[in-house]
C-alpha positions as CSV (number, residue, x, y, z in Angstrom):
1,M,-6.1,-44.2,-5.6
2,T,-7.5,-47.2,-3.7
3,T,-11.2,-48.0,-3.6
4,D,-12.9,-47.3,-0.3
5,K,-15.0,-50.0,1.4
6,I,-18.7,-49.6,1.3
7,S,-20.4,-48.5,4.5
8,P,-23.0,-51.0,6.0
9,D,-25.1,-48.2,7.4
10,M,-26.6,-46.6,4.2
11,P,-29.9,-48.1,3.1
12,V,-30.7,-48.9,-0.5
13,K,-34.0,-48.9,-2.3
14,G,-35.1,-52.3,-1.2
15,E,-34.5,-51.6,2.4
16,E,-36.4,-48.3,2.6
17,A,-39.7,-49.9,3.7
18,E,-38.0,-52.0,6.4
19,M,-36.4,-48.9,7.8
20,E,-39.5,-46.8,7.9
21,G,-41.0,-46.6,11.4
22,Q,-37.7,-47.6,13.0
23,P,-36.1,-45.1,15.4
24,Q,-33.3,-43.3,13.6
25,E,-30.3,-41.6,15.0
26,K,-29.7,-37.9,14.4
27,D,-27.5,-38.6,11.4
28,P,-28.1,-42.2,10.5
29,F,-25.8,-42.2,7.4
30,I,-22.7,-41.5,9.4
31,P,-21.4,-44.8,10.9
32,Q,-20.4,-44.7,14.5
33,S,-16.8,-45.4,13.6
34,S,-16.9,-42.5,11.2
35,R,-18.3,-40.1,13.8
36,N,-15.5,-41.0,16.2
37,S,-12.9,-40.5,13.5
38,H,-14.6,-37.5,11.8
39,R,-14.5,-39.1,8.4
40,P,-16.8,-37.7,5.8
41,S,-19.6,-39.9,4.5
42,I,-22.0,-39.9,1.6
43,E,-25.6,-39.6,2.8
44,A,-29.1,-39.3,1.3
45,D,-30.6,-36.0,0.8
46,E,-33.0,-35.9,3.8
47,N,-29.9,-34.9,5.7
48,V,-29.6,-31.8,3.6
49,V,-32.6,-30.5,5.5
50,S,-31.6,-27.7,8.0
51,W,-31.6,-28.4,11.7
52,T,-32.4,-24.7,12.4
53,N,-34.1,-22.1,10.1
54,K,-36.1,-23.6,7.2
55,R,-37.9,-22.4,4.2
56,S,-39.2,-24.0,1.0
57,A,-36.7,-24.8,-1.7
58,M,-36.8,-22.5,-4.7
59,N,-34.6,-21.3,-7.6
60,Q,-33.4,-17.8,-8.0
61,E,-36.4,-16.6,-10.0
62,D,-38.9,-17.8,-7.4
63,F,-36.6,-16.5,-4.6
64,D,-36.6,-13.0,-6.2
65,S,-40.3,-13.1,-6.7
66,K,-41.2,-14.1,-3.2
67,Y,-38.9,-11.7,-1.5
68,I,-39.6,-8.8,-4.0
69,Y,-36.2,-8.2,-5.5
70,Q,-35.7,-4.6,-6.5
71,E,-33.5,-3.7,-9.4
72,P,-30.9,-1.0,-8.8
73,H,-31.6,2.6,-9.8
74,Y,-28.9,4.1,-12.0
75,E,-28.5,7.9,-12.3
76,H,-28.8,9.3,-15.8
77,L,-25.4,10.5,-17.1
78,G,-26.7,13.9,-17.9
79,R,-28.2,14.4,-14.5
80,T,-24.9,13.2,-12.8
81,L,-22.9,15.7,-14.8
82,R,-25.4,18.5,-13.9
83,V,-25.1,17.6,-10.2
84,S,-21.3,17.6,-10.4
85,A,-21.2,20.9,-12.2
86,R,-23.6,22.4,-9.7
87,K,-21.5,21.2,-6.8
88,F,-18.4,22.5,-8.4
89,C,-19.9,26.0,-8.9
90,E,-21.7,26.1,-5.6
91,P,-19.0,28.2,-3.8
92,C,-19.7,31.0,-6.3
93,S,-23.5,31.0,-5.7
94,S,-23.4,33.4,-2.7
95,G,-21.1,35.2,-0.4
96,R,-22.0,32.8,2.4
97,A,-21.2,29.7,0.3
98,L,-17.9,31.3,-0.8
99,L,-17.0,32.0,2.8
100,H,-17.8,28.4,3.8
101,A,-15.7,27.1,0.9
102,V,-12.7,29.2,1.9
103,I,-13.0,28.1,5.5
104,G,-13.2,24.5,4.3
105,F,-10.1,25.1,2.1
106,M,-8.1,26.5,5.0
107,P,-8.7,24.2,8.0
108,I,-6.8,26.6,10.3
109,L,-9.9,28.9,10.2
110,Q,-11.9,26.1,11.7
111,W,-9.7,24.9,14.5
112,L,-7.9,28.1,15.5
113,P,-11.0,29.9,16.9
114,K,-11.7,26.8,19.0
115,Y,-8.2,26.4,20.2
116,S,-7.8,25.7,23.9
117,W,-5.1,28.1,24.9
118,K,-5.0,27.0,28.5
119,I,-4.8,23.2,27.8
120,D,-2.9,22.9,24.5
121,L,-0.6,25.9,24.3
122,M,2.2,24.7,26.6
123,N,2.2,21.3,24.8
124,D,2.5,22.9,21.4
125,V,5.3,25.2,22.6
126,I,7.3,22.3,23.9
127,G,6.6,20.1,20.9
128,G,7.3,22.9,18.4
129,L,10.6,23.9,20.0
130,T,11.7,20.3,20.2
131,V,11.0,19.7,16.5
132,G,12.5,23.0,15.6
133,V,15.8,21.9,17.2
134,M,15.7,18.8,15.0
135,H,15.0,20.9,11.9
136,V,18.3,22.7,12.1
137,P,20.8,19.8,11.8
138,Q,18.5,17.7,9.5
139,G,17.7,20.5,7.2
140,I,21.4,21.5,6.8
141,A,22.5,17.9,6.4
142,Y,19.8,16.9,3.9
143,A,20.6,20.0,1.8
144,V,23.8,18.2,0.9
145,L,21.8,15.2,-0.3
146,S,19.8,17.6,-2.6
147,G,23.1,18.9,-4.1
148,V,22.6,22.5,-2.8
149,E,24.4,24.6,-0.2
150,P,23.6,23.7,3.4
151,V,21.9,27.1,4.2
152,Y,19.0,26.2,1.8
153,G,18.1,23.4,4.3
154,L,17.0,26.1,6.8
155,Y,14.7,27.7,4.2
156,S,13.4,24.2,3.3
157,S,12.5,23.6,6.9
158,F,10.9,27.0,7.5
159,F,8.6,27.6,4.5
160,P,6.9,24.2,4.1
161,A,6.1,23.9,7.8
162,L,4.6,27.4,7.8
163,I,2.4,26.8,4.7
164,Y,1.3,23.4,5.9
165,M,0.0,24.9,9.1
166,F,-2.7,26.8,7.2
167,F,-3.8,24.0,4.9
168,G,-3.1,20.7,6.6
169,T,-5.5,18.5,8.6
170,S,-3.0,16.3,10.5
171,R,-2.1,17.6,13.9
172,H,1.1,15.7,14.4
173,V,3.1,15.3,11.2
174,S,6.2,17.4,10.8
175,V,6.9,18.5,7.2
176,G,10.3,19.6,6.0
177,S,13.4,17.8,5.0
178,F,13.3,14.0,4.4
179,A,16.3,11.9,3.4
180,V,14.8,9.8,0.6
181,V,13.1,12.8,-1.1
182,S,16.2,14.9,-0.8
183,L,18.3,12.1,-2.4
184,M,15.8,11.8,-5.2
185,A,15.9,15.5,-5.8
186,G,19.7,15.5,-5.8
187,L,19.8,12.7,-8.3
188,A,17.4,14.5,-10.6
189,K,19.5,17.7,-10.2
190,R,22.7,15.8,-11.1
191,R,21.1,14.5,-14.2
192,I,20.4,18.0,-15.5
193,L,23.3,19.8,-13.9
194,P,26.3,17.5,-13.9
195,E,29.3,17.9,-11.6
196,D,32.9,17.8,-12.6
197,S,35.2,14.8,-12.2
198,D,36.1,15.8,-8.6
199,G,32.5,15.7,-7.6
200,Q,32.2,19.5,-7.4
201,Q,29.7,21.7,-9.0
202,Q,30.9,23.6,-12.0
203,S,32.4,27.0,-11.2
204,S,30.2,29.3,-9.1
205,G,27.6,26.5,-9.0
206,S,26.4,27.0,-12.5
207,A,26.3,25.4,-15.9
208,Q,25.1,26.4,-19.3
209,L,21.4,26.1,-20.2
210,G,21.9,26.0,-23.9
211,N,22.4,22.2,-24.0
212,L,19.3,21.6,-21.9
213,T,16.7,22.7,-24.4
214,N,15.9,22.2,-28.0
215,D,16.2,25.9,-28.7
216,T,18.7,26.4,-31.5
217,S,19.7,29.8,-30.2
218,N,23.3,30.2,-29.1
219,A,22.1,32.3,-26.1
220,D,23.4,30.9,-22.9
221,E,22.0,31.4,-19.5
222,E,23.6,30.5,-16.2
223,L,21.8,27.7,-14.3
224,T,22.4,27.2,-10.6
225,A,21.8,24.1,-8.5
226,I,19.2,25.7,-6.4
227,A,17.4,26.9,-9.5
228,V,17.1,23.3,-10.7
229,V,16.0,22.0,-7.4
230,S,13.5,24.8,-6.9
231,T,12.0,24.0,-10.4
232,I,11.7,20.3,-9.4
233,T,9.9,21.5,-6.3
234,L,7.5,23.5,-8.5
235,G,6.9,20.5,-10.7
236,I,6.1,18.4,-7.6
237,G,3.6,20.9,-6.4
238,L,1.9,21.0,-9.8
239,V,1.7,17.2,-10.0
240,Q,0.1,17.1,-6.5
241,L,-2.3,19.9,-7.4
242,L,-3.4,17.9,-10.4
243,M,-3.9,14.9,-8.2
244,A,-6.0,16.9,-5.8
245,L,-8.2,18.4,-8.5
246,L,-8.8,14.9,-10.0
247,R,-9.2,13.4,-6.6
248,L,-6.4,10.9,-7.2
249,Q,-5.5,10.3,-3.6
250,F,-6.6,6.7,-4.1
251,L,-3.5,6.1,-6.2
252,T,-1.5,5.9,-3.0
253,S,-3.1,2.6,-2.3
254,Y,-1.0,1.1,-5.1
255,L,2.1,1.7,-2.9
256,S,1.6,-1.0,-0.4
257,D,3.5,-1.0,2.9
258,Q,5.9,-3.6,1.4
259,V,6.6,-1.4,-1.6
260,V,7.2,1.7,0.5
261,S,9.4,-0.2,3.1
262,G,11.5,-2.0,0.5
263,F,11.9,1.1,-1.6
264,T,12.8,3.4,1.3
265,T,15.3,0.9,2.7
266,G,16.9,0.6,-0.7
267,A,17.0,4.4,-1.0
268,A,18.6,4.5,2.5
269,V,21.5,2.4,1.1
270,H,22.0,5.1,-1.6
271,V,21.9,7.8,1.1
272,F,24.5,5.9,3.1
273,V,26.9,5.4,0.2
274,T,26.6,9.1,-0.8
275,Q,27.8,10.2,2.6
276,L,30.9,8.0,2.7
277,D,33.0,10.5,0.7
278,D,32.2,13.3,3.3
279,I,32.9,10.9,6.2
280,F,36.3,10.0,4.8
281,G,37.0,13.5,3.5
282,I,37.7,12.3,-0.1
283,K,36.7,13.3,-3.5
284,I,35.2,10.8,-6.0
285,P,33.6,11.2,-9.4
286,K,29.8,11.2,-9.4
287,R,28.3,8.3,-11.3
288,S,24.8,7.5,-12.5
289,G,22.9,4.8,-14.4
290,L,22.5,1.0,-13.8
291,G,24.5,-0.2,-10.9
292,Y,26.1,3.1,-10.2
293,L,26.1,2.5,-6.5
294,F,28.5,-0.4,-6.8
295,L,30.8,1.7,-9.0
296,T,30.7,4.4,-6.4
297,L,31.7,1.9,-3.7
298,Y,34.5,0.8,-5.9
299,D,35.8,4.4,-6.2
300,I,35.6,4.9,-2.5
301,V,37.6,1.7,-1.8
302,L,40.3,2.9,-4.2
303,T,40.4,6.4,-2.6
304,I,40.3,5.4,1.0
305,P,44.2,5.5,1.3
306,K,43.8,9.3,0.7
307,A,41.3,9.7,3.4
308,N,41.5,12.8,5.7
309,T,42.4,11.4,9.2
310,V,40.8,14.3,11.0
311,S,37.6,13.9,9.0
312,V,37.4,10.2,9.9
313,L,38.1,10.9,13.5
314,V,35.5,13.6,13.8
315,S,33.0,11.3,12.0
316,V,33.6,8.3,14.2
317,C,33.3,10.4,17.4
318,S,30.1,12.1,16.1
319,I,28.5,8.8,15.1
320,A,29.3,7.2,18.5
321,F,28.0,10.3,20.4
322,L,24.8,10.3,18.4
323,Y,24.2,6.6,18.6
324,I,24.8,6.3,22.4
325,G,22.7,9.4,23.1
326,K,19.7,8.4,20.9
327,E,19.7,4.7,21.7
328,Y,20.7,4.7,25.4
329,V,20.4,8.1,27.0
330,N,17.2,9.4,25.5
331,P,15.1,6.3,26.4
332,L,16.2,6.9,30.1
333,V,15.4,10.6,29.8
334,K,12.0,9.9,28.3
335,K,10.9,8.1,31.4
336,K,11.4,11.3,33.4
337,I,10.4,14.0,31.0
338,P,8.5,14.0,27.6
339,V,11.2,16.1,25.9
340,Q,14.1,14.3,24.2
341,I,17.7,15.6,24.4
342,P,18.6,17.1,20.9
343,F,21.9,15.3,20.5
344,E,22.1,16.3,16.8
345,L,22.1,20.0,17.8
346,I,24.6,19.3,20.6
347,V,27.1,17.6,18.3
348,L,26.6,20.3,15.7
349,I,27.4,23.0,18.3
350,I,30.4,21.1,19.8
351,T,32.0,20.3,16.5
352,T,31.4,23.8,15.1
353,A,33.2,25.2,18.2
354,V,36.1,22.8,18.0
355,S,36.5,23.5,14.2
356,Y,36.5,27.2,14.9
357,I,38.9,27.1,17.9
358,F,41.5,24.8,16.2
359,S,41.0,26.1,12.7
360,L,40.6,22.6,11.3
361,K,39.9,24.0,7.8
362,E,43.3,25.7,7.6
363,T,45.4,23.2,9.6
364,H,44.0,19.9,8.4
365,D,42.2,20.8,5.2
366,L,38.8,19.7,6.8
367,P,35.9,20.6,4.6
368,I,33.4,22.9,6.3
369,V,30.1,24.6,5.5
370,E,32.0,28.0,4.9
371,I,29.2,30.3,3.7
372,V,25.9,30.8,5.6
373,P,24.3,34.1,4.6
374,V,22.0,36.1,7.0
375,G,18.4,36.6,6.2
376,F,16.1,35.2,3.5
377,P,16.9,35.1,-0.2
378,M,14.8,37.3,-2.5
379,P,11.9,35.5,-4.1
380,S,12.6,34.4,-7.6
381,L,10.7,32.7,-10.4
382,P,11.6,29.0,-11.0
383,K,13.0,28.0,-14.4
384,F,9.7,27.3,-16.2
385,D,11.6,26.2,-19.3
386,L,13.1,23.4,-17.3
387,L,9.7,21.9,-16.3
388,P,9.5,19.5,-19.3
389,R,12.9,18.1,-18.3
390,V,12.1,17.5,-14.6
391,I,8.4,16.6,-14.8
392,G,9.2,12.8,-14.9
393,D,11.3,13.1,-11.7
394,A,8.6,15.3,-10.2
395,V,6.0,12.6,-10.7
396,G,8.1,9.9,-9.0
397,I,9.0,12.2,-6.1
398,S,5.4,13.3,-5.7
399,V,4.2,9.7,-5.4
400,V,6.7,9.0,-2.6
401,I,5.9,12.2,-0.8
402,V,2.1,11.6,-0.9
403,A,2.4,7.9,0.1
404,V,4.6,8.6,3.1
405,H,2.7,11.7,4.1
406,V,-0.8,10.2,3.9
407,S,0.2,7.0,5.7
408,M,1.7,9.0,8.6
409,C,-1.4,11.2,8.7
410,K,-3.7,8.2,8.9
411,M,-1.5,6.5,11.6
412,F,-1.6,9.6,13.9
413,A,-5.3,10.2,13.2
414,K,-6.2,6.6,14.1
415,K,-4.0,6.7,17.3
416,H,-5.5,10.0,18.6
417,D,-9.0,9.5,17.3
418,Y,-9.5,12.4,14.9
419,K,-10.2,12.5,11.1
420,I,-8.0,13.8,8.3
421,D,-9.1,14.7,4.8
422,A,-6.9,13.0,2.3
423,G,-8.0,15.3,-0.5
424,Q,-7.2,18.4,1.5
425,E,-3.8,16.9,2.3
426,L,-3.1,16.8,-1.4
427,Y,-4.0,20.5,-1.7
428,A,-1.8,21.3,1.3
429,L,1.2,19.5,-0.2
430,S,0.6,21.1,-3.6
431,F,0.4,24.6,-2.1
432,M,3.5,23.8,-0.1
433,G,5.4,22.8,-3.2
434,I,4.2,25.6,-5.4
435,G,4.6,28.3,-2.8
436,C,8.0,27.2,-1.6
437,S,9.5,27.0,-5.1
438,F,9.7,30.8,-5.2
439,F,12.0,30.9,-2.1
440,S,15.0,28.8,-3.0
441,V,14.1,25.5,-1.4
442,Y,14.5,21.8,-2.1
443,P,11.5,19.4,-2.0
444,A,9.9,18.8,1.4
445,S,8.0,15.9,2.8
446,T,6.9,14.4,6.1
447,G,9.9,13.5,8.3
448,L,9.3,10.1,9.9
449,A,11.5,10.7,12.9
450,R,10.5,14.3,13.5
451,S,6.8,13.4,13.3
452,L,7.2,10.7,16.0
453,V,9.2,13.1,18.2
454,N,6.6,15.8,17.6
455,E,3.9,13.5,18.8
456,G,6.0,12.1,21.7
457,A,6.8,15.7,22.9
458,G,3.1,16.3,23.4
459,S,2.1,18.5,20.5
460,K,-1.7,18.8,20.2
461,T,-2.3,21.0,17.1
462,L,-0.5,22.4,14.1
463,L,0.2,25.5,16.1
464,S,3.4,23.7,17.2
465,S,4.7,24.5,13.7
466,L,4.6,28.2,14.5
467,F,7.1,27.7,17.3
468,S,9.3,25.5,15.2
469,C,9.4,28.2,12.5
470,A,10.1,30.9,15.2
471,L,13.2,29.0,16.2
472,L,14.3,28.6,12.6
473,L,13.6,32.3,12.0
474,I,16.0,33.3,14.7
475,I,18.8,31.1,13.3
476,I,18.2,32.4,9.7
477,L,18.1,36.0,10.7
478,W,20.9,36.2,13.3
479,L,22.6,32.9,14.2
480,G,23.3,31.5,10.7
481,P,26.9,32.7,10.3
482,L,27.9,30.9,13.5
483,L,27.5,27.6,11.5
484,Q,30.2,28.5,9.0
485,P,33.0,26.4,10.7
486,L,30.7,23.3,10.8
487,P,32.6,20.3,9.4
488,M,30.8,18.6,6.5
489,C,31.6,15.2,7.9
490,V,29.4,16.0,10.9
491,L,26.4,16.5,8.6
492,A,27.2,13.2,7.0
493,S,27.4,11.6,10.4
494,I,23.9,13.0,11.4
495,I,22.5,11.5,8.2
496,V,24.0,8.1,8.7
497,V,22.7,7.8,12.2
498,A,19.3,9.0,11.1
499,L,19.2,6.1,8.6
500,K,19.1,3.5,11.4
501,G,15.3,3.5,11.5
502,M,15.1,2.8,7.8
503,F,17.6,0.0,7.9
504,M,15.6,-1.6,10.8
505,K,12.9,-2.2,8.3
506,L,14.9,-5.2,7.1
507,S,13.5,-7.0,10.1
508,E,10.1,-7.0,8.4
509,L,11.3,-9.8,6.1
510,K,11.4,-12.2,9.0
511,V,7.7,-11.4,9.7
512,L,6.6,-11.4,6.1
513,W,8.1,-14.8,5.1
514,P,5.7,-17.0,7.2
515,L,2.8,-14.6,6.7
516,S,2.9,-14.1,2.9
517,K,5.5,-15.2,0.5
518,I,4.2,-12.8,-2.1
519,D,4.5,-9.8,0.2
520,F,8.0,-11.0,1.1
521,L,8.9,-11.1,-2.6
522,I,7.4,-7.6,-3.2
523,W,9.5,-6.2,-0.4
524,L,12.6,-7.9,-1.7
525,V,12.2,-6.9,-5.3
526,S,11.5,-3.3,-4.3
527,F,14.7,-3.3,-2.2
528,V,16.9,-5.0,-4.8
529,A,15.6,-3.0,-7.8
530,T,16.3,0.3,-5.9
531,V,19.7,-0.7,-4.8
532,G,20.8,-2.5,-8.0
533,Y,19.5,0.0,-10.5
534,D,18.7,3.5,-9.2
535,V,16.2,5.2,-7.0
536,M,13.7,6.4,-9.6
537,P,13.7,3.3,-11.8
538,G,13.6,1.2,-8.6
539,L,10.4,2.9,-7.6
540,A,8.8,2.2,-11.0
541,I,9.9,-1.4,-10.9
542,S,8.6,-1.8,-7.4
543,I,5.1,-0.5,-8.3
544,V,4.9,-2.5,-11.5
545,F,6.0,-5.7,-9.8
546,A,3.4,-5.2,-7.0
547,L,0.6,-4.7,-9.5
548,L,1.7,-7.7,-11.5
549,T,1.5,-9.9,-8.4
550,T,-2.2,-8.9,-8.1
551,V,-2.7,-9.8,-11.8
552,F,-1.0,-13.1,-11.3
553,R,-3.0,-13.9,-8.3
554,S,-6.2,-13.3,-10.2
555,Q,-4.9,-15.1,-13.3
556,W,-4.0,-18.3,-11.4
557,P,-6.5,-18.4,-8.5
558,R,-7.3,-21.4,-6.3
559,W,-10.4,-23.4,-6.6
560,H,-12.0,-25.8,-4.2
561,M,-14.4,-28.7,-4.0
562,L,-17.0,-28.2,-1.3
563,A,-18.8,-30.5,1.1
564,R,-21.5,-30.1,3.7
565,L,-20.4,-30.0,7.3
566,S,-22.1,-32.9,9.1
567,E,-25.4,-32.0,10.8
568,T,-25.3,-28.4,9.4
569,S,-26.3,-26.7,6.2
570,D,-22.9,-25.1,5.7
571,Y,-20.6,-26.0,2.8
572,R,-16.9,-25.7,3.3
573,D,-13.7,-26.8,1.5
574,S,-13.6,-30.6,1.6
575,E,-9.8,-30.6,1.8
576,R,-9.9,-28.5,5.0
577,Y,-12.7,-30.2,6.9
578,A,-12.9,-33.9,7.6
579,A,-16.3,-34.1,9.3
580,T,-18.2,-33.5,6.1
581,S,-20.9,-35.3,4.1
582,L,-21.0,-35.8,0.4
583,S,-24.3,-36.3,-1.5
584,F,-24.9,-38.9,-4.2
585,G,-24.5,-37.5,-7.7
586,V,-23.8,-33.9,-6.7
587,R,-20.5,-32.1,-6.4
588,E,-20.1,-28.5,-5.2
589,F,-17.3,-26.3,-6.6
590,R,-16.0,-22.8,-5.9
591,F,-13.7,-20.5,-7.9
592,D,-12.0,-18.0,-5.6
593,A,-11.4,-15.0,-7.9
594,P,-13.3,-12.5,-10.1
595,L,-14.0,-14.1,-13.5
596,L,-12.0,-12.1,-15.9
597,F,-10.4,-12.4,-19.3
598,T,-7.1,-13.3,-17.6
599,N,-8.5,-16.5,-16.0
600,V,-11.5,-17.7,-18.0
601,D,-9.5,-20.5,-19.5
602,R,-8.4,-21.7,-16.0
603,F,-12.0,-21.4,-14.8
604,K,-13.2,-23.7,-17.6
605,A,-10.4,-26.2,-17.0
606,A,-11.2,-26.2,-13.3
607,V,-14.8,-26.9,-14.0
608,H,-13.9,-29.8,-16.3
609,R,-11.6,-31.2,-13.6
610,A,-14.2,-30.8,-10.9
611,A,-16.8,-32.6,-12.9
612,S,-14.5,-35.5,-13.9
613,S,-12.6,-35.8,-10.6
614,D,-13.2,-38.6,-8.1
615,P,-15.3,-37.4,-5.2
616,R,-12.6,-38.8,-3.0
617,S,-10.0,-36.3,-4.3
618,D,-9.7,-32.7,-3.4
619,A,-9.0,-29.8,-5.7
620,N,-5.3,-30.2,-5.3
621,G,-5.2,-33.9,-6.1
622,G,-5.1,-35.2,-2.5
623,D,-7.2,-38.0,-1.2
624,V,-10.3,-37.4,0.9
625,K,-11.6,-40.5,2.8
626,V,-15.2,-41.1,1.9
627,E,-17.7,-43.8,3.1
628,V,-19.9,-45.3,0.4
629,D,-22.9,-47.5,0.9
630,R,-21.6,-51.1,0.9
631,H,-24.9,-52.5,-0.3
632,T,-24.7,-50.4,-3.5
633,T,-22.7,-52.3,-6.0
634,D,-23.9,-50.4,-9.1
635,E,-20.9,-48.7,-10.6
636,A,-23.1,-46.1,-12.2
637,Q,-24.3,-45.0,-8.8
638,V,-20.7,-44.5,-7.7
639,N,-19.8,-42.6,-10.8
640,S,-23.0,-40.4,-10.5
641,F,-20.8,-37.7,-9.0
642,T,-20.1,-36.4,-12.4
643,K,-23.8,-35.9,-13.3
644,H,-24.5,-32.7,-11.3
645,L,-22.1,-29.9,-10.5
646,V,-23.1,-26.9,-8.4
647,V,-20.9,-23.8,-9.0
648,D,-20.7,-21.6,-5.9
649,C,-20.7,-18.1,-7.4
650,S,-19.9,-16.3,-4.1
651,G,-16.3,-16.2,-5.1
652,F,-17.1,-14.1,-8.2
653,T,-16.7,-10.5,-7.0
654,Y,-16.8,-9.4,-10.6
655,V,-17.4,-11.0,-14.0
656,D,-16.4,-9.3,-17.3
657,Y,-17.6,-9.8,-20.8
658,M,-15.3,-12.8,-21.5
659,G,-16.3,-14.2,-18.1
660,V,-20.0,-14.2,-19.1
661,H,-19.1,-16.0,-22.4
662,A,-17.0,-18.5,-20.4
663,I,-20.1,-19.3,-18.3
664,K,-22.1,-19.9,-21.5
665,E,-19.4,-22.0,-23.0
666,I,-18.8,-24.2,-20.0
667,Y,-22.6,-24.7,-19.6
668,D,-22.8,-26.0,-23.1
669,E,-19.7,-28.2,-22.8
670,M,-21.0,-29.8,-19.6
671,Q,-24.4,-30.4,-21.2
672,K,-22.6,-32.3,-24.0
673,Q,-20.8,-34.4,-21.4
674,G,-24.0,-35.2,-19.6
675,V,-23.3,-33.0,-16.6
676,Q,-25.9,-30.7,-15.4
677,L,-24.6,-27.3,-14.2
678,Y,-26.1,-25.3,-11.4
679,F,-25.1,-21.8,-10.3
680,A,-25.7,-20.8,-6.6
681,A,-25.2,-17.9,-4.2
682,A,-24.5,-15.2,-6.9
683,K,-24.5,-11.7,-5.5
684,A,-27.2,-9.2,-6.6
685,P,-24.9,-7.1,-8.8
686,L,-23.7,-10.2,-10.5
687,L,-27.3,-11.3,-11.2
688,D,-28.0,-7.9,-12.7
689,L,-24.9,-8.3,-14.9
690,F,-26.2,-11.7,-16.1
691,R,-29.6,-10.2,-16.9
692,T,-28.2,-7.2,-18.8
693,S,-25.7,-9.3,-20.7
694,G,-28.3,-11.7,-22.0
695,L,-26.8,-14.7,-20.2
696,Y,-30.3,-16.0,-19.2
697,E,-31.1,-16.5,-22.9
698,S,-28.4,-19.1,-23.1
699,V,-28.5,-20.5,-19.6
700,S,-32.0,-20.5,-18.2
701,K,-32.6,-18.6,-15.0
702,D,-34.0,-21.8,-13.3
703,H,-30.4,-23.0,-13.2
704,F,-29.6,-20.2,-10.7
705,Y,-30.3,-20.6,-7.0
706,P,-30.0,-18.4,-4.0
707,T,-28.0,-20.8,-1.9
708,I,-25.9,-24.0,-2.4
709,S,-28.5,-26.0,-0.5
710,D,-31.2,-24.9,-2.9
711,A,-29.1,-26.0,-5.8
712,V,-28.3,-29.3,-4.2
713,Y,-31.9,-30.0,-3.4
714,F,-33.0,-29.6,-7.0
715,A,-30.0,-31.5,-8.3
716,Q,-30.9,-34.4,-6.1
717,S,-34.5,-34.2,-7.1
718,A,-33.5,-34.6,-10.7
719,M,-31.5,-37.7,-10.0
720,K,-33.2,-41.0,-10.9
721,E,-30.9,-42.8,-8.5
722,V,-32.3,-41.1,-5.4
723,P,-36.1,-41.7,-4.9
724,L,-38.0,-38.5,-4.5
725,Q,-40.1,-39.9,-1.7
726,R,-37.0,-39.9,0.6
727,I,-36.5,-36.1,0.1
728,D,-38.2,-33.5,2.2
729,K,-39.9,-31.5,-0.5
730,Q,-41.4,-28.9,1.8
731,R,-38.4,-27.6,3.8
732,L,-34.8,-26.7,2.9
733,T,-31.9,-25.2,4.6
734,D,-31.9,-21.4,4.3
C-alpha cells in the first residue's frame, strides 16, 4: 500500500494560535480538491460536533440516568402458567363463554348470519360451479397418482371442501386434490403396499398385513390400497391437530418460497414421469429408492417399442386440445366473461364418448377407468395399527400441505383486504384430514390452479364450496357410471398439462441469481435433491439445507469499518462512501450478526484485524484514499489509529453466553495491546443482558455509550495527541 501525501490544510499544535480568530470554512479540514473529488479526510474533533440537534456528551450510565431508563418487567413463571391455564379453561366457565368459543371455533357461524345474499350469492354460485367442474377431472386424475381407483378422487374432492367450509377462514382457497400431495401419498402407499412386476396392485387390490407389523401371530388380514391411503390421511390430520394445539404454525416459516418452489418443481418432475406409462399405454415395474426416477425413465425407453398406438394418439390429441384451450382460448374468453371454459371436463366427456362408441377397450386394448360405483362408500375405520408405519410420511406431507395452504391463504387475504387466522387454519386442516379418513379418501390440500380460478370466477365467500359439492354430489350419486369408458391416458394428459404452472417456476432462477446467490442455491438444491433422490427425502434435504445457509450466514458474517459522513454526525461503511472523514486515533467497527457461539472466534479475529489495520484499508482489504496532515511528521500520530476502537453494537441483535465471554476476552486482549475498546449503540435488551450476565464487572459500564458519536468524543478526549482545548466539551451530536 502506498503512503498518501499529507494535506496542507490541517493545523498542528504550533499553528492553533495563529488560526484562532481567522474566518473558517464550514469544514476547514477537507481540502478544496478533496471536496470536489469526495475523498475522505482526517479531521480534528471539533467537526464531530453536530450541525443539527445537540446535547452534552455522556456515557451509557449517565445517559440512562438523565433519561430515566426503566428496567423491563418480567412476569413470574407461576403467574404466567396460571394465566395460561385460566385462559385455556375459560370456555368452560359459563354457557355464554362456551357459546363464544364454539362460534370462534366454527367461523361459518360468524360470517353466514351476515352473508349478503343479494350481492354475493350469484358470484358464489358461478365460482362454486366453475371450481366444481374442475374438481371432477382433477380428482379422478390425481387418484391415479395416489395409487387408488379413480372414483376415490370424487370423494376426495367432496368431503374436504365440505368440511373446510365450516372451519376455514380463507374465502378463496379451493381444497381437494393436489398433484404433489397425491404423489407423496402414492409413494408412501407403494412403500407399504408394493405392486407386482407389471406395476399392478396385487390381486383384488390387497396384500397381506402380517409382514407389516411386529406381531408374531400368523393371522393375516387383507389390506387394500384405499385403506392405506385413508390411514395416511388420518395420520396427516393428527399431525396437523398436534400442530394446532401447540400453536406450531410458525414452523411453516422454515419453508421459504425458494424451498417450496424448488421442491414442488422437483415433485412435478416425478408426477410427469409417473404419467408416461399411461400416456404410452405400457406396463413398467414400479421402482423406489435413490435415483429411482432415472431407472423408471430407463424402463420407459426400453418399453416404448411396445407402446399402444391408440393410447399415444389419444394422449397427443388431448394434450394439444388442453394446451390450446387453456393458453390461447381462455385468455380471450376471460376478457368477455369472468368464467373460464372447462376444457378438462370437455376433453373428458369427448374422449369418454369416443371410447364408448368405438369400444376402444375391446378393439385396441386401451386401458380405461372401468368401474365407477354409484353413491358413497360406507364409513369405515382407518387401520390404526398402520399409523406407526405411516406417521413419518404423514409428517412430511403435513408440512407441505400447511406450507402451501397458509401461503395461499395469506396471498388472497392480502389481495382482498381481509384477515385469516393461521391457527384456525391448522384446526380446519386437521378436522378435514381426520374426518375424511373415515370416508375412503386420499390426502387433500389446497389446489393452486383451482384457487386462482375460484378467485377469478368471482367467489366472495366459502359458500361457493357448497355449490362445488352439490355438483360433485350429482356426479357421485347418478352420473358416475358414465365415466367408466374414460381412457386412463386422458387422465394422464390432464395431469401433464396441469403441471405447466409448476414447471414455469424454473424461471424464478433467472430472477434469483442476480438478487441472491444463496436463495438461488436453496432453490437449486431443493430441486436437485427432490429429483435425484426421492420426494420425501428431497423435502428433508431442502429444509435442512435452507436452515444451514442461515447458520452459515451467521457463522461467517460480514464486518465493516465505519467513518463519519462529511458535515454530518452519521457513521457509515467506509468502503461504501467516499465523502467521509476519519478522526485521529479512533476507528469505528461494526459486526453485522448476532454474537453467538458459532461466530465468536470470527468476531475476535475481526476486532484484532480492525485494530491493527491501516486506516486507509477497508474491511475487505481494499484501499480507501485518506488525506493526512502534511505538517504532521510524527509517525506515532499516524499510527494512533490503533489506540482507540469503537465497536458499534447495533449489529448485535442477540448475544449468547459465549458471546458475552468473547466481549470480556477481546476487551482484555485489546488492553494488553494498548488499544482502548469502546462499545456504542447497544440496544436496551442487550444492555439488560450485559447487566444480568455480570459483564460490567469485567468491562466497566463507562466504556459503553449511547451513540458512536459519544464514544468517539470520549475516545478523542483521552488522546494526548489531540488537545482538549480544541474539542467542544459542551455539545455533541445526538
